C-alpha positions, 0 to 999 in steps of 0.5 A, a space after each residue: 484572531 477569528 474563531 476556528 469553526 469545527 470542520 464537519 468531519 470533526 462532528 461525531 457520526 457514523 464511523 463508516 463515513 470516516 473511513 478514507 485514507 487509511 482504508 484505501 492505503 491498507 487495500 492498495 497494499 494488496 496489489 497484484 505484486 503483493 498478491 504474488 508475494 502472498 501466493 508464493 509464501 503460501 505455495 512454498 511454505 504452507 501455513 508456516 507463513 500465516 504468522 507473518 501477517 498477524 506479526 506485522 499487523 501492529 507494526 503497520 498500524 503504528 507506522 502508518 498512523 505516524 505518517 497519517 498524523 504528520 500529514 493531518 497535524 502539519 498540513 503537509 505531506 512527508 516530502 514537503 516536511 523532509 524538505 523543510 527540516 532535513 538535508 537536501 541530499 536525503 530528500 532527493 535520494 529518497 524521492 528519486 528511489 521512490 519514483 523508480 520503484 513506484 514505476 517498476 511496480 506500476 509496470 508489474 501491476 498493469 502487466 498482472 491485470 492484463 494477464 488476469 483478464 486474458 485468463 478470464 476471456 482470452 485475448 491479448 494480454 498486452 492490449 488489456 494492460 494498455 487499456 487498464 493503464 489508460 483507464 486508470 490514468 484518465 480517472 486520476 486526471 479527470 475525475 474530481 477528488 471527492 468522487 474519485 475517493 468514493 470510487 476507490 472505496 468501492 474498489 476495496 471490496 474487490 479484495 473480498 474475492 480472496 476471502 471468498 476463495 478461501 471459503 470455497 475450499 476445505 480448510 483444517 482450521 485447527 491446524 491453521 490456528 495453530 500455525 498462525 499463533 505459534 510460529 514455525 520458524 526456519 533459518 533456511 535461506 528461502 524461508 528468510 527471504 520469503 519472510 523479508 518479502 512479506 515484511 517488504 510488501 506490507 511495509 512500503 514507502 509508497 504507503 507512507 507518502 500516500 496516507 500523509 498526503 491523503 490526510 492533507 487532501 482531506 483537510 483541503 477538501 473541507 474549507 473549514 478544516 485546518 492543519 491541527 497545529 493551527 486548529 487544535 479544536 479539531 484534533 479530538 475527532 480527527 485523531 480518533 478518526 485516523 486511529 479508527 481508519 488506520 486500524 481498520 484499513 490495515 486490519 482489512 489488508 492483513 486480513 486479505 493477505 491472510 487469506 491469500 496465503 491460506 488459500 494457496 497454502 491449502 490448494 497449491 502447497 498441498 498438491 506439490 505446486 510450490 514455485 509461483 512467481 506472479 499472481 496470474 500464475 497463482 490463478 492458473 495453478 488454482 483452477 484444476 485444484 480448487 475449481 472454476 469459481 476460485 479461479 474466477 474470483 482470484 483472477 477478478 481480485 487481481 484486476 480490482 486491486 490493480 485498479 486500486 493500487 496503480 493510482 496509489 503508486 502513481 499518486 505517492 510519486 507525484 506528492 513526493 515529487 511536488 513536495 520536494 520541488 514545491 510544486 502546486 499539488 492536490 487531486 482537488 486542483 484541475 490539471 491545468 492548475 497543477 501541471 507538474 504534479 499531474 505530469 508525474 502521474 501521467 509519465 509514471 503510468 505511461 512508463 509503466 505501460 511502456 515497460 510491458 513492451 520491453 525485454 525487461 524481465 518483470 519478475 526481476 524488475 519486481 525483485 529489484 523494486 522490492 529491494 529498493 522499497 526495503 532499503 529506502 523504507 528504513 530511513 524514511 521510517 527513522 525520519 518520520 519518527 524523528 519528525 513525529 516528536 518535533 514540536 516545530 512540526 507536530 506542536 502539542 500533538 507529538 506522538 505518545 510514548 506508546 505509538 512512539 514505541 510501536 513505531 520504533 519497533 516497526 522501524 527496527 523490524 524493518 531494518 532487520 529484514 533489510 539487513 537479512 535481505 542484504 546478507 542473503 543476496 
């Protein structure tokens, strides 16, 4: 058997260059829909929701690290592994619901971007939404993977707008620290529903599918890389990279979420503005309270995060469908060589654009998308945890006891959140 040469990413170097799937996944979690959820949490409950972001961080790290390791070790995405090792009804049920939830989310994000640009420059929001959707679609289809990933990495900087926004308003940091570290809990239905919404926003199925598939893409992009189950010599540096990448990516995601809740708490909540349903509403309400700069930064961030999230949502749907039906799939491939894979990306995005011209209430659609995401998260997380300890999938790289405990804790907490949500319906 020929000697397997170490891949370039296995060599030690700048850890900044190794950030990729985890960073992009974490940043995409703060999409316009997520911004709306965090804004509502801050506006309605002030600093009392800050603890949720700290609490979900280790849970996010644990479950996303599991998904990343499954992809990098096995050389296959989650859907392919589910197809190979689990019943067909589970595969098709999960993938079908994921496709519906992602498409509705795409529609909500595209509409939010159009509304945000309208707030900044005026004009027709729907036309802007169409333009954003088409631009995102063209970039996904025609820009090679390596260049496109670099673009997505730069787009993550748009999330810093929410950190900057918080820095231009007066913040009682002692009170913030107290509320963040010592939760002020309530058993009121509205409070519990918002906690569930924050959990469902931070731990979403499309993130699992995306990060696992991106680890496969990273491997395929380098001809000297192999799945770790076949090339254990490449494991050490790759698993370290996954850990660093995921910890920083999820940390970045939760830092931004923290500052969105903080900004809306210190401005909107303190001025009696507590009913925020969309990210654009949050930006509009912020303007007379926090000033023009905060308004502009908040609105611009919505556009940047939307451009980052749409390809992740559409891409995760395409990877899931391709894995379920044995289609050729990779953003490295030309569209003509993976027609059905790119077809899912095109159809999902176009339907998302079209939904903006229908009578469907985007708020209700987004709510039911969150419900679907919450429900399907639990079986996917259970299956992921079971896969991560199976030697036929992971070889010698089954997850450690510590990661196993963290992953199962995330699964149990998500199941509890879904149960609470269903009971509150």
